C-alpha angles and dihedrals in degrees: 000000000000115000134177111183119187124202140167102066123133146115118316134169121247110279092027132118138237133180119213122200132195121199115203130199140159098049140061099275097196092060093062135072111224131215145171122229131180138203124199122198110284093006136100122257111267136195113252104176140341137196129197122244096268095031098250096122130044131178131191138194111251090243093063103033111129093015105060129052125193121204139167138205109207092188092057098033092235137131124197138198118202109200120193134175091023120196131193087258088068091064108121146105107280119214131196117221134192117198138178132160096291110011138058129186129191135199124223094254137241125238120240117189122184111194142131 
């Protein structure tokens, strides 16, 4: 059974940091690129960051470049998202995604709220 389980969300003040983690199981992790997406209330889901299957290539949305870092541990089947210098505009539900040429899997999401 495929599972993507996100953790690490919560409430943080502007300027603060959070680290999200996604634990994967039920599929061959190294055959999938991994990514984080987010969806704010009233907005469409958007790509935040992605990482290739062996970690050689990363991509970021312009809005998070220089503040967020995506990483993966292929031995532990996990992918992380380090988020620094958070702003209220980063408030959203963050979703973990696994993607290859013909399949995509999604986690249930974790809420990140940036507020004073």
